[in-house]
C-alpha positions in Angstrom: 153.1 231.9 -47.5 156.7 230.7 -47.0 159.9 232.6 -47.1 160.8 230.5 -50.2 158.3 232.5 -52.3 159.9 235.8 -51.2 163.3 234.4 -51.9 162.2 233.4 -55.4 160.8 236.8 -56.3 163.8 238.6 -54.8 166.4 236.1 -56.1 169.4 238.0 -57.5 169.4 236.0 -60.7 165.8 236.9 -61.3 166.3 240.5 -60.4 169.3 240.7 -62.8 167.0 240.0 -65.7 165.0 243.1 -65.0 167.7 245.1 -63.3 167.5 248.0 -65.8 163.8 248.5 -65.2 164.2 248.2 -61.5 166.9 250.9 -61.5 164.7 253.2 -63.6 161.6 252.5 -61.4 163.7 253.1 -58.3 164.9 256.5 -59.7 161.3 257.4 -60.5 160.1 256.4 -57.0 162.9 258.2 -55.3 162.3 261.2 -57.5 158.7 261.3 -56.3 159.8 261.6 -52.7 160.8 265.2 -53.2 157.2 266.2 -53.8 155.6 263.8 -51.4 157.8 264.0 -48.3 156.6 266.3 -45.6 158.9 269.0 -44.2 160.8 267.8 -41.1 160.0 271.1 -39.4 156.3 270.2 -39.3 157.0 267.5 -36.6 155.8 264.0 -36.9 152.9 261.9 -35.7 152.6 258.2 -34.9 150.0 255.5 -35.5 149.5 252.1 -33.9 151.3 249.3 -35.7 151.1 246.1 -33.7 151.4 244.5 -30.2 154.4 242.7 -28.7 154.9 241.0 -25.4 156.2 243.3 -22.6 159.9 242.9 -21.5 161.5 244.6 -18.5 162.7 248.1 -19.5 159.7 248.8 -21.8 157.8 252.0 -21.2 154.9 251.0 -19.1 152.9 253.9 -20.6 152.6 251.8 -23.7 151.1 248.7 -22.0 147.7 247.9 -23.5 145.5 247.3 -20.4 142.6 246.1 -22.5 144.6 243.3 -23.8 145.9 242.6 -20.3 142.3 242.3 -19.1 141.5 239.7 -21.7 144.7 237.7 -21.6 146.2 238.4 -18.1 149.5 239.1 -19.9 151.3 242.4 -20.6 151.6 243.5 -24.1 153.1 246.7 -25.4 151.6 248.8 -28.2 154.1 249.5 -30.9 153.8 252.6 -32.9 155.4 253.6 -36.2 156.1 257.2 -37.2 153.9 258.6 -39.9 155.9 258.0 -43.0 157.1 260.5 -45.5 156.0 258.5 -48.5 153.1 256.1 -48.9 153.1 253.9 -52.0 150.2 251.7 -53.2 151.3 249.0 -55.6 148.4 248.0 -58.0 149.2 244.8 -60.0 147.1 243.5 -62.9 146.7 239.7 -62.7 144.1 239.2 -65.4 144.4 236.4 -68.0 146.3 238.4 -70.6 149.2 238.9 -68.1 149.9 235.1 -68.3 151.5 235.5 -71.7 155.2 235.1 -71.9 157.6 234.2 -74.8 160.7 234.0 -72.6 161.7 232.9 -69.1 159.1 235.1 -67.5 155.4 235.8 -68.2 154.2 239.4 -68.0 152.7 238.5 -64.6 155.9 237.1 -63.3 157.7 240.1 -64.5 155.2 242.4 -62.7 155.4 240.3 -59.5 159.2 240.5 -59.4 159.2 244.2 -60.1 156.6 244.9 -57.5 158.4 242.8 -54.9 161.7 244.6 -55.7 160.0 248.0 -55.4 158.4 247.0 -52.1 161.8 246.0 -50.8 163.4 249.3 -51.8 160.5 251.4 -50.4 160.6 249.6 -47.0 164.4 249.9 -47.0 164.1 253.6 -47.1 161.6 253.5 -44.2 158.6 254.5 -46.3 155.3 252.7 -46.3 153.9 250.5 -49.1 150.9 248.4 -49.7 149.9 246.0 -52.6 146.8 244.8 -54.2 146.1 242.4 -57.1 143.2 242.6 -59.5 141.6 241.4 -62.6 138.0 242.8 -63.0 137.9 243.3 -59.3 140.3 243.4 -56.4 141.4 239.8 -55.6 143.9 240.3 -52.7 145.5 243.2 -50.8 147.9 244.0 -48.1 147.4 247.4 -46.3 150.0 250.1 -46.4 152.6 249.8 -43.7 156.3 250.7 -43.2 157.1 247.7 -41.0 160.0 245.7 -42.4 158.2 242.5 -41.5 155.5 243.6 -43.9 157.4 242.3 -46.9 156.3 238.8 -46.4 152.6 239.9 -46.5 153.2 241.9 -49.6 154.9 239.0 -51.4 152.1 236.7 -50.4 149.5 239.0 -52.0 151.7 239.5 -55.1 152.0 235.7 -55.4 148.2 235.1 -55.7 147.2 233.0 -58.7 146.3 234.9 -61.8 142.6 235.6 -62.5 140.6 234.0 -65.2 138.4 237.0 -65.9 138.6 240.1 -68.0 140.3 243.2 -66.8 138.4 246.3 -65.6 141.2 248.7 -64.8 139.1 251.8 -64.6 136.7 250.3 -62.1 139.5 248.9 -59.9 141.3 252.3 -59.9 138.0 253.9 -58.8 137.8 251.5 -55.9 141.4 252.2 -55.0 140.6 255.9 -54.9 137.7 255.3 -52.6 139.8 253.2 -50.2 142.7 255.5 -49.8 142.2 258.2 -47.3 145.6 259.8 -47.4 147.8 261.0 -50.3 149.7 258.2 -52.0 151.9 257.4 -54.9 150.0 254.8 -56.9 152.2 252.4 -59.0 150.1 250.6 -61.5 151.6 247.6 -63.2 149.5 246.3 -66.2 149.6 245.4 -69.8 146.7 247.9 -70.3 144.6 245.2 -72.1 141.4 247.2 -71.6 139.4 250.1 -73.0 141.6 253.2 -72.8 138.8 255.5 -71.9 137.9 253.4 -68.8 141.5 253.4 -67.7 141.7 257.2 -68.2 138.6 257.7 -66.1 140.1 255.7 -63.2 143.4 257.6 -63.4 141.5 261.0 -63.4 139.7 259.9 -60.2 143.0 259.2 -58.5 144.5 262.5 -59.6 141.4 264.4 -58.6 141.7 262.8 -55.1 145.3 264.2 -54.9 147.3 261.0 -55.6 150.3 260.8 -57.8 150.2 258.0 -60.4 153.0 256.0 -62.1 152.0 253.5 -64.8 154.4 250.8 -65.6 153.3 249.3 -69.0 154.3 245.6 -69.0 154.5 244.1 -72.5 156.1 240.9 -73.9 158.7 241.2 -76.7 156.3 239.2 -79.0 153.7 241.9 -78.6 156.2 244.6 -79.5 158.0 242.8 -82.4 155.4 240.3 -83.7 158.2 237.8 -84.7 155.9 235.1 -86.1 156.5 233.7 -89.6 154.3 230.7 -90.1 150.5 230.4 -90.2 149.6 230.7 -86.6 146.5 230.1 -84.4 146.5 233.1 -82.0 144.8 232.2 -78.8 142.1 234.7 -77.7 142.5 236.2 -74.2 139.9 237.6 -71.8 136.9 236.6 -73.8 138.3 237.1 -77.3 138.0 234.4 -80.0 141.0 232.4 -81.3 142.2 233.6 -84.6 144.0 231.8 -87.4 146.2 234.2 -89.3 149.2 234.6 -91.7 151.6 236.7 -89.7 153.2 238.1 -92.9 149.8 239.4 -94.0 148.9 241.2 -90.7 152.3 242.2 -89.3 152.5 245.7 -90.7 148.9 246.6 -89.7 149.4 245.0 -86.2 152.7 246.9 -85.5 151.2 250.1 -86.7 148.2 249.6 -84.3 150.6 248.9 -81.4 152.6 252.0 -82.1 149.5 254.1 -82.3 148.1 252.6 -79.1 151.3 253.3 -77.1 151.6 256.8 -78.5 148.0 257.6 -77.6 148.1 256.3 -74.0 151.4 258.1 -73.4 149.9 261.3 -74.6 146.7 260.9 -72.7 148.3 259.7 -69.5 150.6 262.7 -69.4 147.7 265.1 -70.0 
């Protein structure tokens, strides 16, 4: 993973294309801090972050003598304060996320949004981790508040898209099992899956005490269905290709999309 990939995902021109959503997402994330930050009067704790080589002036109490015994060199244990906010980014990279009618596919959009959120979260000295999934977890970077962690996060987010179907509910269940402390879960997905399975996974996260934010990523074609000629629609995630006259199916398709989005918004809020 090179710095060029991080620069591409965080390129100002790229971010400008989704600036409105980034601002809205930032407001949502920052608004969540009020409920998730601990009181400063409760004190703070620290946890081990990483080693670095000893330099004169370092507190010798932090020398790791076990490492010295193995390497005959002095290394300091670095600690990070327990963060006020822990965010787990969960990004769908299944086959359907590869669709894109414009400059960016849904997956590229989600990647850029996730990278921008990670940058913002680390910038306010909170902790963030990321994982990428299709029908299972494909790659992940643990939750950390280290500024150097951004490269690891972008590397995970840049994983190639999956070729399998989505299983959002199963993945969310596994995320719930892995997280031992309260987090804000930010799920980025096109929700191309059975709603009941997704809801089951979300309920598990909520039952475990986590807060959940779902960012529904859709392409303009999916919302507007602008096709006019007889079109062969390519099946995704195991679905068959379908030849159809857009004029004949547009009204029914758009009605189904409206009903789907209305249903998931209602059920997710409940």
